[in-house]
C-alpha positions in Angstrom: 5.9 0.1 -15.3 5.1 2.7 -13.2 1.4 1.1 -12.6 3.7 -2.3 -11.6 5.9 -0.6 -9.4 2.9 1.5 -7.4 1.1 -2.2 -7.2 4.0 -3.7 -5.6 4.5 -1.1 -3.2 0.6 -1.0 -2.4 0.8 -5.1 -2.0 3.8 -4.9 0.6 2.5 -2.3 2.5 -0.9 -4.4 2.7 1.1 -7.4 3.9 2.7 -5.2 6.5 -0.3 -4.0 7.6 -1.9 -7.4 8.1 1.3 -8.7 10.0 1.1 -5.4 12.1 -2.5 -5.7 13.1 -1.8 -9.3 13.9 1.2 -8.3 16.2 -1.1 -5.4 17.6 -3.7 -8.0 18.8 -1.0 -10.0 20.1 0.6 -7.2 22.0 -3.0 -6.0 23.0 -3.5 -9.5 24.3 -0.3 -9.9 26.0 -0.8 -6.3 27.9 -4.5 -7.4 29.0 -3.1 -10.9 30.4 0.0 -9.1 32.0 -2.3 -6.6 33.5 -4.6 -9.4 34.9 -1.6 -11.5 36.1 -0.2 -8.3 37.3 -3.1 -7.6 39.8 -3.5 -11.3 40.9 0.1 -11.6 41.8 0.2 -8.3 43.5 -2.7 -9.1 45.6 -1.3 -12.7 46.1 2.3 -11.4 47.2 0.4 -8.8 49.6 -1.9 -11.5 51.2 1.3 -14.1 51.4 3.3 -11.6 53.4 0.5 -10.1 55.6 -0.2 -14.1 56.3 3.4 -14.9 56.6 3.8 -11.9 59.4 0.7 -13.4 61.4 1.9 -16.5 61.1 5.3 -15.3 62.0 4.0 -13.4 65.1 2.5 -16.4 66.5 6.0 -18.2 66.2 8.0 -15.4 67.6 5.6 -15.2 70.5 6.3 -18.7 71.4 9.9 -17.7 71.9 9.2 -14.6 74.2 5.7 -15.7 75.9 7.5 -16.3 79.1 8.7 -12.5 79.3 8.1 -11.0 83.0 5.9 -8.0 83.6 8.8 -6.2 85.1 11.0 -6.3 81.9 13.5 -3.4 82.1 15.4 -1.7 79.4 19.1 -3.1 79.8 18.6 -6.1 81.9 19.5 -9.5 81.2 15.7 -10.2 80.0 15.7 -7.3 78.1 18.7 -7.8 76.2 17.5 -11.7 75.2 14.1 -10.2 74.1 15.9 -7.1 72.1 18.3 -9.7 70.5 15.5 -11.7 69.1 13.7 -8.5 68.1 17.0 -7.3 66.2 17.5 -10.9 64.6 14.0 -10.6 62.6 14.2 -10.2 58.9 11.1 -9.5 57.2 10.2 -9.1 53.7 9.3 -5.7 52.3 11.0 -3.7 55.3 8.8 -5.4 57.8 9.8 -5.5 61.2 8.5 -6.4 64.9 8.5 -4.8 68.4 7.3 -5.4 71.8 5.1 -3.2 73.9 4.5 -3.0 77.6 1.4 -3.1 79.3 0.9 0.7 78.9 1.4 0.4 75.3 4.9 1.9 75.1 7.6 0.3 72.9 10.2 -1.4 75.0 11.9 -3.5 72.1 12.5 -2.4 68.6 15.1 -3.1 66.1 16.3 0.5 66.4 15.8 1.0 70.1 19.6 1.0 71.0 20.3 3.6 68.5 17.3 5.5 69.0 16.2 4.8 72.7 13.6 7.8 72.3 11.7 5.2 70.7 10.8 4.2 74.3 8.8 7.1 74.6 6.2 6.1 71.7 3.0 4.5 73.2 0.4 2.6 70.5 -2.2 1.7 72.9 -4.7 4.4 71.7 -3.6 4.4 68.2 -6.5 3.4 65.5 -6.0 -0.1 65.0 -9.5 -1.8 63.4 -12.6 -1.2 62.1 -15.6 -3.2 63.5 -18.5 -4.6 61.0 -20.5 -1.8 62.4 -18.0 1.2 61.3 -16.6 1.6 64.8 -13.0 2.2 65.0 -11.1 0.4 67.8 -7.7 1.4 69.5 -5.0 -1.0 69.6 -5.5 -1.8 73.5 -9.0 -2.1 72.7 -8.4 -5.3 70.9 -8.0 -8.6 72.9 -5.4 -10.6 71.0 -5.0 -13.9 72.8 -4.5 -15.1 69.3 -2.5 -13.0 66.5 -5.2 -10.2 65.2 -4.7 -8.0 61.9 -5.3 -4.5 61.7 -3.9 -1.4 60.1 -2.3 1.6 61.7 -1.3 4.9 59.9 2.1 6.8 61.2 3.2 10.2 60.5 5.9 10.3 58.0 6.1 6.4 57.2 2.1 6.0 55.8 0.0 2.7 56.5 1.2 -0.4 58.1 -0.3 -3.7 58.0 0.0 -5.0 61.9 -0.6 -7.9 63.6 -0.4 -8.0 67.4 -0.4 -11.2 70.0 -0.5 -10.7 73.6 2.3 -12.3 75.0 1.5 -13.0 78.9 -0.9 -12.2 81.5 0.6 -8.6 82.1 -0.4 -7.4 78.9 2.7 -7.0 76.8 2.1 -7.1 73.1 4.3 -8.1 70.0 4.0 -6.2 67.3 4.8 -7.5 63.6 4.6 -4.4 61.0 4.4 -4.5 57.4 4.7 -1.0 55.6 2.4 -0.6 52.8 5.5 1.1 51.0 7.5 -2.2 51.7 4.7 -4.2 50.4 4.8 -2.1 47.1 8.4 -2.5 46.6 8.2 -6.2 47.3 5.1 -6.4 44.8 6.9 -4.3 42.2 10.2 -7.0 42.6 7.8 -9.9 41.8 5.7 -8.4 39.3 9.0 -6.8 37.6 10.2 -10.6 37.4 6.9 -11.2 35.8 6.9 -8.4 33.3 10.4 -9.6 32.2 9.2 -13.2 31.9 6.0 -12.4 30.2 7.9 -9.8 27.6 10.5 -12.8 26.7 7.6 -14.8 26.1 5.5 -12.4 24.5 8.4 -11.7 22.2 8.8 -15.2 21.4 5.0 -15.6 20.4 4.9 -12.5 18.4 8.2 -12.5 16.4 7.7 -16.0 15.0 3.9 -15.7 14.6 4.6 -12.3 12.7 7.3 -13.8 10.9 5.3 -17.1 9.8 2.4 -14.9 8.9 4.6 -12.8 6.8 6.1 -15.7 4.8 2.8 -17.3 4.5 1.0 -14.1 3.2 4.0 -13.4 0.9 4.1 -16.9 -0.6 0.1 -16.5 -1.1 0.9 -13.0 -2.4 3.7 -14.2 -4.7 1.3 -17.3 -6.0 -1.4 -14.4 -6.8 0.9 -12.2 -8.5 2.4 -15.3 -10.6 -1.2 -16.1 -11.6 -1.9 -12.2 -12.2 1.2 -11.9 -14.6 0.2 -15.4 -16.4 -3.2 -14.2 -16.8 -1.8 -10.6 -18.2 0.7 -12.8 -20.6 -2.5 -14.4 -21.8 -4.7 -11.3 -22.0 -1.6 -9.5 -24.0 -1.4 -12.9 -26.3 -4.8 -12.6 -27.1 -4.9 -8.9 -27.7 -1.8 -9.3 -30.1 -3.2 -12.1 -32.0 -6.9 -10.3 -32.1 -4.4 -7.1 -33.5 -3.1 -9.5 -35.8 -6.1 -11.0 -37.1 -7.4 -7.3 -37.3 -4.5 -5.9 -39.2 -4.6 -9.3 -41.5 -8.3 -8.4 -42.6 -7.6 -4.7 -42.8 -4.6 -5.4 -45.3 -6.8 -8.2 -47.1 -9.5 -5.4 -47.7 -6.8 -2.8 -48.9 -5.1 -5.4 -51.3 -8.8 -6.5 -52.6 -9.3 -2.7 -53.7 -5.5 -2.2 -54.7 -5.7 -5.3 -57.1 -8.7 -3.4 -59.2 -6.5 -0.5 -59.7 -2.8 -1.4 -59.7 -1.1 -4.6 -61.1 1.0 -4.9 -57.9 0.6 -4.4 -54.3 3.8 -2.1 -54.1 1.3 0.9 -54.1 0.0 0.1 -50.6 3.4 -0.5 -49.5 4.6 2.8 -50.8 1.7 4.9 -49.6 2.2 3.3 -46.0 6.1 4.4 -46.0 5.6 8.0 -47.3 2.8 8.2 -44.8 4.9 7.1 -41.8 7.6 9.3 -43.1 5.6 12.5 -42.9 4.1 11.8 -39.7 7.7 11.1 -38.1 8.9 14.5 -39.4 6.0 16.4 -38.0 6.6 14.8 -34.9 10.1 15.3 -34.8 9.3 19.1 -35.9 7.1 19.5 -32.9 4.0 21.2 -35.2 1.8 18.2 -34.1 1.0 16.3 -31.0 2.2 12.7 -32.5 3.4 9.7 -30.7 4.7 6.2 -31.9 1.2 4.7 -31.4 -0.5 6.8 -33.5 2.1 6.4 -36.3 1.7 2.5 -36.1 -2.2 3.3 -36.6 -1.6 5.7 -39.4 0.8 2.9 -41.2 -2.4 0.5 -41.3 -5.0 3.3 -41.7 -2.9 4.7 -45.2 -3.4 1.1 -46.7 -7.3 1.3 -46.4 -7.4 4.8 -48.0 -9.0 3.4 -51.7 -11.2 0.2 -50.2 -14.4 2.1 -51.5 -12.9 1.8 -55.1 -14.4 -1.9 -54.9 -17.4 -0.6 -55.4 -16.6 1.6 -58.6 -17.8 -0.2 -61.6 -14.8 -1.8 -63.9 -15.7 0.6 -67.0 -15.4 3.7 -64.9 -12.5 2.6 -62.4 -10.3 0.8 -65.3 -10.8 3.7 -68.0 -7.7 4.5 -69.6 -9.1 8.0 -70.9 -10.4 11.0 -69.4 -13.5 10.3 -67.3 -16.8 12.0 -68.2 -18.7 14.2 -65.6 -20.8 11.3 -64.7 -18.1 9.0 -64.6 -16.3 11.4 -62.3 -19.2 11.6 -59.9 -19.2 7.9 -59.5 -15.3 8.3 -58.6 -15.9 10.7 -56.0 -18.4 8.2 -54.6 -15.2 5.7 -53.2 -14.6 7.7 -50.3 -18.0 7.4 -48.8 -18.4 3.5 -49.7 -14.9 2.9 -48.2 -16.1 4.8 -44.9 -19.3 2.8 -45.1 -17.3 -0.6 -45.0 -15.4 0.4 -42.3 -18.0 1.5 -40.3 -19.6 -1.6 -40.8 -16.8 -3.3 -39.4 -16.3 -0.7 -36.5 -19.8 -2.1 -34.9 -18.2 -5.5 -34.3 -15.0 -4.1 -32.8 -16.9 -1.6 -30.9 -14.3 1.4 -30.6 -11.1 0.5 -32.2 -8.7 3.3 -32.7 -7.2 1.9 -36.0 -10.6 1.6 -37.5 -11.5 5.0 -36.5 -8.5 6.5 -38.0 -9.0 4.6 -41.2 -12.5 5.9 -41.5 -10.9 9.4 -41.4 -8.2 8.5 -44.0 -10.9 6.7 -46.2 -13.4 9.4 -46.3 -11.4 12.4 -46.1 -8.0 11.8 -48.1 -9.5 13.4 -51.0 -10.7 16.9 -49.2 -8.7 20.0 -49.9 -7.3 22.7 -47.5 -9.1 25.2 -49.2 -12.3 23.4 -49.2 -12.4 22.3 -52.9 -12.2 18.7 -52.2 -14.6 16.0 -51.9 -17.0 14.3 -50.5 -17.9 17.1 -48.2 -15.7 20.0 -49.0 -14.6 20.5 -45.9 -11.2 22.6 -45.0 -8.3 23.3 -42.8 -7.9 21.3 -39.5 -11.5 20.1 -40.2 -9.8 17.6 -42.3 -8.3 14.9 -39.9 -4.6 15.2 -39.8 -4.2 11.4 -40.6 -6.2 12.1 -43.9 -4.4 15.5 -45.1 -0.9 13.3 -44.6 -2.3 10.4 -46.9 -3.4 13.4 -49.2 0.2 14.3 -49.7 1.5 10.9 -49.8 -1.3 9.6 -52.1 -1.0 12.5 -54.8 3.0 11.9 -54.9 2.7 8.4 -55.5 0.1 9.0 -58.3 2.3 11.3 -60.1 5.7 9.2 -59.8 4.2 6.1 -60.8 3.6 4.8 -64.6 0.4 3.9 -65.6 -0.8 2.4 -68.7 -2.2 6.3 -69.8 0.8 8.1 -68.3 4.5 7.8 -67.9 6.2 8.1 -64.5 6.8 11.8 -63.5 10.2 12.7 -62.2 10.5 13.1 -58.6 11.7 16.9 -59.1 8.4 17.8 -61.1 6.2 15.8 -58.6 7.9 17.7 -55.5 7.0 20.9 -57.6 3.6 20.2 -58.0 3.2 19.0 -54.2 5.0 22.6 -53.2 2.5 24.3 -55.8 -0.2 22.8 -53.7 0.8 24.3 -50.3 -1.8 26.0 -48.5 -4.3 25.0 -51.6 -4.9 21.5 -51.9 -2.5 20.5 -49.1 -1.7 21.6 -45.2 1.2 23.8 -45.2 2.8 22.0 -42.4 2.7 18.4 -44.2 3.9 20.0 -47.5 6.7 21.5 -45.3 7.4 18.1 -44.0 7.6 16.7 -47.4 10.0 19.2 -48.6 12.4 18.5 -45.7 12.4 14.4 -46.4 11.7 14.3 -50.0 15.3 12.8 -50.6 14.1 9.7 -48.3 10.8 10.0 -50.3 12.6 9.5 -53.7 14.5 6.7 -52.1 11.3 4.8 -51.1 9.8 5.5 -54.5 12.8 4.1 -56.2 13.0 1.1 -53.8 9.4 0.1 -54.5 9.1 1.2 -58.1 6.8 -0.8 -60.5 9.3 -1.9 -62.9 6.5 -2.9 -65.2 5.7 0.5 -66.1 9.1 2.0 -65.7 
């Protein structure tokens, strides 16, 4: 479940990342486009204002062209010219003024409020650079037609200026356009452009991102559905394989059991005894055992005696005491069973159930003190699964009636198991046996072979 949750969040982050990258690319494209348009529009606005001022200068000059050379501040003719100058409204803080033949300002929008303006002369003010780099003053430039240049004023910065001679006496009309005013006008226009571009950009980015999200999400959902279907199919086949494997294991176990037992209940009892003991060990905390391990033990326990298939009938089914040679033959069944299972394991590769079955089959007759067979290993060297099945197998052998012996009472069988603690059996397994012996007796009675009761 954690894997699926982590996968979902990873997929969501991937989808968000794709949409974010797409949005980022759109934003970058929008910014570059806006910068390009901003520059073009800015230059266009600036050029438009400068050209308009030049055209305006020409049109205004027609209105006051006949001004006399004797224009005096305060007379009627001056009032007419001053009124025209005051009425002129140009964009970007532009304004117009009139210079007399000596270059002094004789008419200006602020002349009435600031008469000192009349003491300013612009005749020698730098105005134009030639192609050779020579800088010409204003009155060095003839202007029978409007001529554009630039002039720099202390405290007011650079002005674009268009000048036009009004009469033969040398009076000039000056149309000023402060660069600062152009910047404000440019900002106003480009601000509108920015707002418009932003709105258009959002109208593109948001639907595009949303549609991309929906498209990718739909594709992702289809992919997830396909993955789930594939996982379900894999799980189904794994379960089917597990059932086939378990059926094969149980079939082999039954084959061996039928040779030595008249019913199949022996296997059922061994499996239930082993599971009960393993669960008790897990609950006590003495061993690290999980449910999957116990499930494997349930099947592996049924395989403990499959090697008896290779034991001759005259030895396996002999009702009396075995000779030493016959006992040696019997003691070969763990290795014969393990060899059979190892041949199966080659077909299943690394299968935990088959591996445990090999452990149980090979080692369930080993003793805790090393006196068992086939290898005489001792203590923890004996696999835990085999140590559990060893106790279960001996308990079942003691409490089940056979043709050559009666069934032993539970109490007597439990006493023998307890006596083997630390010698034949693992002390932890015996302790678990004693704690659950009442449940073991219930299983024994429920699955008793009544034919020999």
